C-alpha positions as CSV (number, residue, x, y, z in Angstrom):
1,M,-3.7,-3.4,10.7
2,N,-3.8,0.2,12.2
3,S,-5.0,3.7,11.1
4,I,-2.8,6.7,12.0
5,P,-3.2,10.2,11.0
6,I,-1.1,12.0,8.8
7,V,-0.4,14.8,10.8
8,N,3.4,16.0,9.5
9,R,3.0,19.5,7.4
10,Q,5.8,18.6,5.0
11,L,5.0,14.9,4.5
12,V,1.4,16.2,3.6
13,Q,2.5,18.6,1.1
14,I,5.0,15.9,-0.6
15,L,2.0,13.7,-1.0
16,N,-0.5,16.2,-1.8
17,N,2.2,17.5,-4.5
18,F,2.8,14.0,-6.0
19,K,-1.2,13.6,-6.2
20,D,-1.7,16.7,-7.8
21,E,1.1,16.0,-10.3
22,I,-0.3,12.6,-11.3
23,L,-3.9,13.6,-11.6
24,S,-2.9,16.6,-14.1
25,N,-2.5,14.4,-16.7
26,D,-4.7,12.4,-18.9
27,L,-5.2,8.9,-17.0
28,S,-7.6,7.5,-19.5
29,K,-4.1,6.9,-21.3
30,L,-3.4,4.3,-18.6
31,N,-3.8,0.6,-19.4
32,F,-5.7,-1.1,-16.9
33,R,-5.4,-4.9,-17.5
34,Q,-6.8,-7.8,-15.3
35,R,-6.2,-11.1,-15.6
36,N,-9.8,-12.5,-15.2
37,A,-11.7,-10.2,-16.5
38,T,-15.1,-12.7,-15.7
39,K,-15.1,-11.7,-12.0
40,D,-15.2,-7.9,-10.4
41,N,-13.7,-6.6,-7.5
42,H,-16.6,-7.7,-5.2
43,Y,-15.6,-11.3,-6.2
44,F,-11.8,-11.2,-5.7
45,C,-12.2,-9.5,-2.2
46,S,-15.1,-11.8,-0.9
47,I,-15.0,-14.3,1.9
48,D,-15.7,-17.2,-0.2
49,L,-12.8,-16.5,-2.3
50,L,-10.4,-16.5,1.1
51,N,-11.6,-19.8,2.4
52,D,-11.0,-21.1,-1.4
53,L,-7.4,-19.7,-1.6
54,K,-6.8,-20.6,2.2
55,N,-7.0,-24.2,0.9
56,Q,-4.1,-23.9,-1.5
57,E,-0.8,-23.4,-1.0
58,T,-0.1,-19.8,0.6
59,I,-0.8,-17.1,-2.0
60,D,2.6,-14.8,-1.3
61,R,1.6,-11.9,-4.2
62,T,-2.0,-11.4,-5.6
63,K,-2.4,-13.3,-8.9
64,N,-5.5,-11.3,-9.9
65,A,-6.0,-7.2,-10.0
66,K,-7.0,-4.7,-12.2
67,L,-4.5,-1.5,-11.4
68,V,-1.3,0.2,-13.5
69,N,2.3,-0.1,-11.6
70,I,3.3,4.0,-11.9
71,D,6.7,3.2,-12.8
72,S,5.6,1.0,-16.1
73,T,3.7,4.4,-17.6
74,F,4.2,7.7,-18.7
75,L,4.1,9.1,-15.1
76,K,7.2,7.4,-14.2
77,E,9.3,11.2,-13.4
78,I,6.8,12.0,-11.1
79,N,7.1,8.6,-9.0
80,S,10.9,9.3,-9.2
81,K,10.5,12.6,-8.0
82,L,8.4,11.7,-4.8
83,D,11.5,9.4,-3.6
84,A,13.9,12.2,-4.5
85,D,11.5,14.6,-2.3
86,L,11.0,11.9,0.5
87,D,14.5,11.3,0.5
88,E,14.9,14.8,1.6
89,W,12.7,14.4,4.1
90,D,14.3,11.5,5.8
91,E,17.4,13.4,5.9
92,Q,16.1,15.7,8.5
93,K,16.8,12.8,10.9
94,G,14.0,12.8,12.5
95,Y,13.6,8.9,12.8
96,A,16.8,6.2,12.4
97,V,17.0,4.2,9.2
98,P,19.9,1.6,9.4
99,K,22.1,2.2,6.2
100,S,22.9,-0.7,4.1
101,S,24.7,-1.6,0.7
102,V,21.6,-2.7,-0.5
103,R,19.2,0.0,0.8
104,K,21.2,3.0,1.6
105,K,17.6,5.8,2.0
106,M,14.5,4.6,3.8
107,F,12.6,6.0,0.3
108,D,14.8,5.0,-2.7
109,Q,12.8,2.5,-3.7
110,K,9.0,1.4,-3.0
111,V,7.4,-1.9,-2.6
112,L,4.6,-0.9,-3.9
113,G,3.6,2.1,-6.1
114,V,0.3,1.9,-8.2
115,I,-3.1,3.6,-9.6
116,Y,-6.2,1.7,-9.1
117,P,-9.4,2.6,-11.5
118,A,-12.8,2.8,-10.3
119,S,-13.7,-1.2,-9.9
120,G,-10.0,-1.6,-9.3
121,Y,-8.9,-3.9,-6.9
122,M,-6.1,-6.2,-5.5
123,S,-7.5,-10.0,-4.6
124,W,-6.3,-11.9,-1.2
125,H,-3.1,-12.7,-0.6
126,T,-0.1,-12.4,2.3
127,N,3.2,-11.2,1.2
128,S,4.8,-13.5,2.8
129,D,7.6,-13.5,0.4
130,D,8.5,-10.0,1.3
131,F,7.4,-9.9,4.9
132,G,8.2,-7.2,7.5
133,H,6.9,-3.9,9.2
134,N,4.9,-2.1,6.5
135,V,3.2,1.4,6.2
136,L,0.5,1.9,3.3
137,L,0.0,5.5,1.9
138,T,-3.5,5.4,0.2
139,W,-4.9,8.4,-1.7
140,S,-9.1,9.1,-3.3
141,E,-10.8,12.1,-3.7
142,N,-13.7,10.2,-1.5
143,G,-13.0,7.5,0.1
144,N,-15.1,5.1,-1.5
145,G,-12.6,2.0,-1.6
146,F,-11.4,-0.5,1.4
147,F,-8.5,-2.3,2.8
148,R,-9.7,-5.8,4.2
149,Y,-7.9,-8.7,5.9
150,Q,-8.3,-11.6,8.3
151,D,-6.5,-11.3,12.1
152,P,-4.2,-13.8,12.1
153,I,-4.9,-14.6,15.3
154,T,-8.9,-14.4,16.1
155,K,-9.9,-14.7,12.0
156,E,-11.8,-12.7,12.5
157,I,-12.7,-10.4,8.6
158,V,-11.8,-6.6,9.1
159,T,-12.7,-4.3,6.8
160,M,-11.2,-0.7,7.0
161,Q,-12.8,1.9,4.8
162,D,-10.9,5.1,3.4
163,K,-11.5,8.3,4.4
164,P,-11.3,11.2,1.6
165,G,-7.9,12.2,1.2
166,W,-4.6,10.6,2.1
167,N,-4.8,7.6,4.7
168,C,-2.4,5.9,6.4
169,K,-2.2,2.1,8.1
170,V,0.9,0.3,9.3
171,G,0.9,-3.3,10.3
172,Y,3.4,-6.3,10.1
173,F,2.9,-9.1,7.3
174,G,4.6,-12.4,8.5
175,K,6.3,-14.8,6.6
176,H,5.5,-18.6,6.3
177,T,7.3,-19.8,9.1
178,E,5.4,-17.3,11.3
179,P,1.5,-18.9,11.2
180,D,0.4,-16.6,13.8
181,K,1.4,-13.7,11.6
182,L,0.5,-14.9,8.1
183,F,-1.2,-11.4,7.2
184,W,-4.1,-12.3,4.4
185,H,-5.4,-8.8,2.9
186,C,-7.2,-7.4,-0.2
187,C,-8.1,-4.3,-1.1
188,S,-11.1,-2.5,-3.3
189,T,-12.1,0.8,-5.1
190,D,-15.1,2.2,-6.6
191,E,-13.0,5.4,-7.7
192,L,-9.7,6.6,-8.5
193,R,-7.4,5.4,-5.9
194,I,-3.4,5.7,-5.7
195,S,-1.5,3.3,-3.7
196,L,2.2,3.7,-2.2
197,A,3.9,1.1,0.6
198,W,7.2,0.7,1.9
199,I,8.5,-1.9,4.1
200,F,10.2,-1.1,7.2
201,P,13.5,-3.1,8.3
202,T,13.1,-3.4,12.0
203,A,9.7,-2.4,14.7
204,E,12.0,0.2,16.4
205,V,12.2,2.0,13.2
206,A,8.4,1.5,12.4
207,S,7.7,3.2,15.5
208,S,9.8,6.0,14.9
209,F,8.4,6.5,11.5
210,E,5.1,6.5,12.8
211,N,5.6,9.2,15.6
212,K,7.4,11.5,12.5
213,I,3.7,10.9,10.9
214,Q,2.2,12.1,13.9
215,Q,4.1,14.9,14.3
216,S,3.3,18.5,13.1
């Protein structure tokens, strides 16, 4: 997983408008549920839990999280506006996205659009059932959160600390038949955190998108 700077001015403006619209609402109305309230975010991102899970069947999607899906809240229209703004940005032809009958535009459907509260988290999992080249965008005011993963080859545990404002991470999440690319990861935050993610169809498209993000 690699961090890249978000330089593209129009993308920055789109993301900041989205963030500002979210924060202009009364977020105390959001219902942050968690499946297991007896454990905290530190436990769900711990090495001990990772080792326990790896002794079981591969965990595709997290079974424990403290967050809310934006599309299931009163903020849904703001989320839809973000998709429309990104579709328009995409149509600048800054990079090529294969158009299929299933997915006509890159940004027509996010694979992730969530808000974490303070002490929010997403437990260890692999996303091996939804593999591909990922771009992950996160925002928090002070950067009091992190993304943690285990390197598929070296097995090193890497913690990528958030920075204040928007952060961008890119990387490949492997499938079950790619054990050398199986990507165990989790995240946690001590403050409100917004997270968005998409999956790119090919490495070429992902690379092109990364280049566009880093161009003013």
